[in-house]
N, C-alpha and C positions, 0 to 999 in steps of 0.2 A: 523432434518438434520443439522441445524445450530449448534446445541449442539455437534453433532458428529464431525463436522469440527473444532469447537472450541477445543474440546478435542484432536483432531489429531494435531492441531497447537501447543497446549500446550505440547503434548508429543514430537513433533519434536523439539520444543525449548529446552526441557529438554535434549533430546539426543544430540543436538548441544552443549549445555553447558557442558554435561559430556565429550564429545569428546574434547572440548576445554580444559577442566581441565586436561584431560589426556596428553595434550601437555605441560602443564605448567612446570612440573619438569624439562624437558630438556631445556626449554626456560629460566627458572629461575636459572639453575645450576651455570652458569658462573657469572650471575649478583649477586647472593647471596654469591658467593665465594670471599674471604675466610670468613668463619663463626667463625673461631677460630685461634689462633696463628699457624704459619707455622714452621715446624721443618726442618731445612736444615742440613743434615748430611754431614760432611766432613770426609772421610774415612782415616784420618791420625791424629796423636796426635797433640795437640795444638803447635803453634809456628813454623810450617813448612811453606813452600812457598805457600801452598794452602790457608792458612789463609789470605795472602795478597790479594788474589783474592776473596775469599768467604765472608770475614767479611764486606768489603765496599759494596758488592752486597747486603748482608742481611740488612745493615743499610738503604740503599736507597730504597730497595724493601719494607721495613716496612712502610716507609713514603707514598709510592704510594698506597699500599694496605689497609692501615689503620688498620693493624694487626701486632703484633710483628713477626718478622722472627728470630727464635732462632737458633743460630749456635750450633751444637752438634758434637764435635770431637769424632769420634769412630775409633781409629787406631787399627791396628793388621792385620796379615796375608796378608800384601801387599794390604790392602784396602778391603779384602773380608768380614771382619766382618761388616763394615759399609754398604757395598753393600747389604749384606744379610738382614740387618735390614730394609732397604727400600723396598727390594723385598717382604717382608712379611707384610709391613704396609698397612693399609686400602687405597684403591685406590680412594681417595677423593681429592687429591691435597694438603693436609695439611702436607704431608711428602715428601720431595724431597732430592736428593743427588747431590752434586757437585763432579763429578768423573773425574779422569784423564784417559788418554789413557791406562795407566797401568791396570786399572780396566776393561775398556770396550773393549779393542782390543788386549792387550798383555797377561794379565793373562789367558784368555781362550785358548791361544796357548802355554802356558808354563806349566800350571798345569793340571794334569790328571783329577783331581776332584776339582770342585768349588761348593760352595753352591748356586750359582746363574748362570743364563744364560743371557748374555748381550742383547740378542735379545728378548727372550720370556718373561723375567721377568720385563721389563721396558717399559715405554712410553717415547720416546725421546722428550725433550722439545726444547732445543737449544744448539748449540755450543756456548761457551763463547769466546774462543780465543785460541791462541797457543803461546808457548814460544820456539823460536828456540834454539837448542843446539849450542854451540860454539865448534869447533874442535880446541883443544889446543895442543901445542907441548912443549916439554922440551926446555927451552930457550938456552940450551947448544948445540942444534942441528942446523945444517946449513939448516934449513927448514923454508920457509916463505910463501909458497903457497901450495895449494892442489897438483899441478903438481910436486912441489918439494917433497912432502910427498910420492906420488906414486913412483917417481923415487928412493927415498931413500929406501923405503921398498923393491922394486925389486932388488936393489943393495946389500941389506943386508938380503937375504932370510933366513927365520927361526930365525932371530936374533933380530927382532923388536917386542917389547911388547906394548900392549895397556891396559890401566886400565879401570875399571868400578866399580860401587857400588854393583855389584853382577850379577850372571848368570840370564839372563832374564830381567835385568833392561833395561830401555829405552836407556841408553847410550851403553849398550852391543849390543842391536839390531840396533842402529844407525850405529855402526861400522860394524855389519854383513851386513847391507844394502850397505854400502860403499864397502866392500870387494866383495859383489855379483856383483856390477855394474862395478868394475874396474879389477877384477881378482887377486887382491893382497891378501896376507894372512899374518896375524900377530898372535902372541901368546897372548891369553887373560889372564890377571891377575885380577881376580875378588877380590874385597875388601868388607869389611863389611860396609863401608860408603863412601860417596862422598869425604869427607875431607881426608880420608886416601888414596884414589885413587889419589887425586890431589897431595898429598905429594910424592907419587911414581913417578909421572911425573915430578914434580919440582926437584926431586933428581935424575932424569934420570934412575930410576929403571924400569920405563915404559916410553915409548917415546911419546905416544899420548893418548888422551881420548876425549870424548864428555862430555860437562858439561854445565849447564845453567849459564847465566851471573851472576845471583844473588848469586850463590854459588862461582863462580870463580873470582868475581870482585877484591877482595883484592889481590890475587896472580897475577892477570893480571897487576894491577896497580903497584905492587911491582916489576914487571919484572921477576917473577919466572915462569910464564907460558906465552907462546906466542900464541895469537889467530891468526889462519891462515885462518879460514873460518867459516861461519854460515850455518845452515841447512834450513833456511827459503828461500823464493823465492826472498827476497829483503834484502838490508842492514839494520842493526839495527841502530836506532838513537843513541844508546849508544856506538856503535862501527862503525862509519860511514866509516872507512877506511878498514874494513874487508869484503871481498866479499862473496856472497853465494857460496856454493859448486856447485850449479846448473850452475854457469857461466863457470865452467870447466867441469862439468858433468851434462848435461841437463837431467832433470827428477828426479834428487835427491832432495827429500824434506822430512823432518821429524821434530820432536820436541815434546814438551810436550803439549798435548791438554787437555782443560778443557771443560766439558759439563754438562748440567743439565738434570736429568732424574726424572720421577715420577714412581710410581709402575704401572705395566701393568694393564689395565682395568680402568685407570683413564679416565673419560669422555672426549671426544675430545674437548668439549667447554671449559672445565677447563684447559686442556693442552694448548689450544689456548690462554686463558686469561693469563696463566703463561708465555707463550712465548712472548706475546705482552708487558707485564709489565717488564720482564727481559731484553728484547731487548731494551726497552726504557731506562733502567738503564745503560746497558753496552755501549750504543751509546752516552751517555751523557758526556760532557766535564768533569764534576765533577768526575765521575767514572774513566774515562781514566787518569785523572791527579793523582788519588789515586793509580793506579796500574802501573804508568809509570816506576817506579824504578824497577819493577819486569820484565820488558822487554816483557810484554804480548802484542801480536797483537790481537786486538778484531776482532772476526768473528761471527756476528750474523747470524742465519739461521732460516728457518721454521722447525717445527717438522719433516716434511717429508725429508727435505734436511739433517737434522742431522742424521736421521735414515739411509739414504743412505751413509752418511759419515762413520758411525760406521761400516756398512757392508763392505765398501771398505777397511777400515783399518784392520778389522778382516782378510779379504782375503789376504791383502798384507803381514801381519806379519805371517800368516800361511805359505805362500810360503817361506819367508825368514828363518823362524825357520826350516822348512823342508830342504831347500837347504844348510843351515849352520850346520845342524846336531846338533842343540842345544837340549840337553836332556830335557825331561819333568820331572817335579818334582812330 
């Protein structure tokens, strides 16, 4: 009988050991991560504004994780090529993408067909931050505030133009949002680039446009463009005398948003580890000093908060695109 009990105890011990081992992979996943270099895809060509946000992030993250974080610029199709690469990557946390709102909330509302779905194909990791747009006017206009602009447009019905870098661009939709909230209407002059759109405004071929500070700083400092408002909820340290549009138009808020995604199916503990390490980087004084010239306002979130943010932005731009009759490509 003692022998039977001894065998039973041994069998039970083996069973407990087996069950414990069954739990090990999940417990070890985040602890063992990363086991190889991490590839951070930037869905734009090298040298753009996204590099100023992504490269310092990759450098600090490499030090924290003890593995290289390799920046891989994959431009094309307004970011769709880079996004598709990450959607199809193994869901193990070793491939991530630093995306803009153009990829995760605007493209899905502008293009009839995309190779990726911003909700189904990705695991949200964290919002990195936002860059407000600046509403600029031709310096030849008698317009210095948002209220001045609204009055000017209403007084010159169908004769006021606004420029952007193209149909469906963030600057285009920022203007559509302003029109939707104020009832004004202007003529859209799409350009092939932000620089040519700014020239249109500087030369008064177009009267207004939305643009980031990094792109417009030279023309603003030269007096060729007049900044009259910003699209964030507070004033920018780089332009302390320029008020938010929301001061005149409560509820108005937009800008360029940056966020990190992993492929869908990435284990939750690995997503959590990525979130914790990336948040540690972006909340550090070193990182914030590195990106200060870009005008980025850091906004760290949990993966769940970032997922809710993406859905909210998708819904907002779907409404604006529909109400503004912006054609899908």
